[in-house]
C-alpha positions in Angstrom: 0.1 0.0 0.1 1.4 3.3 -1.1 1.4 6.3 1.4 -1.8 8.4 0.8 -2.9 11.7 2.3 -6.5 12.2 3.3 -7.1 15.8 3.1 -10.3 17.9 2.6 -10.2 17.3 -1.2 -10.1 13.6 -0.7 -12.7 13.7 2.0 -15.2 15.5 -0.4 -14.5 13.1 -3.2 -15.2 10.2 -0.6 -18.5 11.9 0.5 -19.6 12.3 -3.2 -18.7 8.7 -3.8 -20.8 7.5 -0.9 -23.8 9.5 -2.2 -23.2 8.2 -5.6 -23.2 4.6 -4.5 -26.7 5.5 -2.9 -25.5 4.7 0.6 -28.2 5.2 3.3 -27.8 8.6 5.2 -26.9 6.8 8.5 -24.4 4.7 6.7 -22.8 7.8 5.1 -22.7 9.7 8.4 -21.2 6.8 10.2 -18.5 6.4 7.5 -17.8 10.0 7.3 -17.3 10.1 11.2 -14.8 7.2 10.9 -12.6 8.8 8.2 -12.7 12.1 10.2 -11.6 10.2 13.3 -8.8 8.6 11.3 -7.8 12.0 9.9 -7.6 13.4 13.5 -5.5 10.4 14.7 -3.2 10.7 11.7 -2.3 14.4 12.7 -1.4 15.0 9.0 0.7 11.9 8.5 0.2 10.0 5.2 -1.9 6.8 5.5 0.2 3.6 5.3 -0.3 0.0 6.6 1.7 0.5 9.6 -0.3 3.4 10.6 -3.7 1.8 9.8 -2.6 -1.1 12.2 -1.8 1.4 14.8 -5.2 3.0 14.4 -6.8 -0.3 14.7 -4.8 -1.1 17.9 -5.8 2.4 19.3 -9.6 1.6 18.7 -9.3 -1.9 20.2 -7.6 -0.3 23.3 -10.4 2.2 23.7 -12.8 -0.8 23.8 -14.2 -1.0 20.4 -15.0 -4.4 19.0 -12.5 -6.0 16.6 -15.4 -6.1 14.0 -15.9 -2.3 14.4 -12.2 -1.6 14.3 -12.0 -3.4 10.7 
Protein backbone atom coordinates (compact mmCIF):
# COMPACT_ATOMS: atom_id res chain seq x y z
CA UNK A 1 0.00 0.00 0.00
CA UNK A 2 1.44 3.35 -0.99
CA UNK A 3 1.30 6.28 1.42
CA UNK A 4 -1.82 8.36 0.88
CA UNK A 5 -2.91 11.72 2.29
CA UNK A 6 -6.49 12.19 3.45
CA UNK A 7 -7.09 15.90 3.04
CA UNK A 8 -10.26 17.91 2.60
CA UNK A 9 -10.26 17.31 -1.16
CA UNK A 10 -10.05 13.54 -0.72
CA UNK A 11 -12.73 13.65 1.98
CA UNK A 12 -15.08 15.58 -0.33
CA UNK A 13 -14.51 12.99 -3.07
CA UNK A 14 -15.27 10.21 -0.60
CA UNK A 15 -18.51 11.89 0.49
CA UNK A 16 -19.55 12.27 -3.15
CA UNK A 17 -18.73 8.61 -3.83
CA UNK A 18 -20.84 7.48 -0.87
CA UNK A 19 -23.79 9.46 -2.20
CA UNK A 20 -23.25 8.19 -5.75
CA UNK A 21 -23.26 4.63 -4.41
CA UNK A 22 -26.66 5.43 -2.87
CA UNK A 23 -25.56 4.55 0.64
CA UNK A 24 -28.15 5.20 3.34
CA UNK A 25 -27.81 8.53 5.15
CA UNK A 26 -26.95 6.83 8.45
CA UNK A 27 -24.27 4.76 6.74
CA UNK A 28 -22.79 7.81 5.03
CA UNK A 29 -22.65 9.75 8.29
CA UNK A 30 -21.03 6.83 10.15
CA UNK A 31 -18.41 6.32 7.45
CA UNK A 32 -17.69 10.04 7.36
CA UNK A 33 -17.25 10.13 11.15
CA UNK A 34 -14.88 7.17 10.88
CA UNK A 35 -12.75 8.88 8.24
CA UNK A 36 -12.68 12.14 10.23
CA UNK A 37 -11.61 10.14 13.29
CA UNK A 38 -8.79 8.57 11.28
CA UNK A 39 -7.77 12.00 9.94
CA UNK A 40 -7.59 13.37 13.48
CA UNK A 41 -5.58 10.38 14.69
CA UNK A 42 -3.14 10.68 11.77
CA UNK A 43 -2.36 14.35 12.61
CA UNK A 44 -1.38 15.09 8.99
CA UNK A 45 0.66 11.93 8.46
CA UNK A 46 0.21 10.01 5.23
CA UNK A 47 -1.75 6.77 5.52
CA UNK A 48 0.20 3.53 5.25
CA UNK A 49 -0.40 0.00 6.47
CA UNK A 50 1.68 0.47 9.61
CA UNK A 51 -0.35 3.50 10.67
CA UNK A 52 -3.65 1.77 9.87
CA UNK A 53 -2.57 -1.11 12.10
CA UNK A 54 -1.75 1.44 14.82
CA UNK A 55 -5.15 3.11 14.47
CA UNK A 56 -6.86 -0.27 14.73
CA UNK A 57 -4.87 -1.08 17.86
CA UNK A 58 -5.83 2.30 19.33
CA UNK A 59 -9.52 1.61 18.65
CA UNK A 60 -9.27 -1.81 20.27
CA UNK A 61 -7.52 -0.26 23.30
CA UNK A 62 -10.46 2.18 23.59
CA UNK A 63 -12.81 -0.79 23.84
CA UNK A 64 -14.16 -0.98 20.31
CA UNK A 65 -15.02 -4.49 19.13
CA UNK A 66 -12.61 -6.07 16.65
CA UNK A 67 -15.39 -6.10 14.04
CA UNK A 68 -15.92 -2.36 14.50
CA UNK A 69 -12.21 -1.64 14.23
CA UNK A 70 -12.04 -3.34 10.77
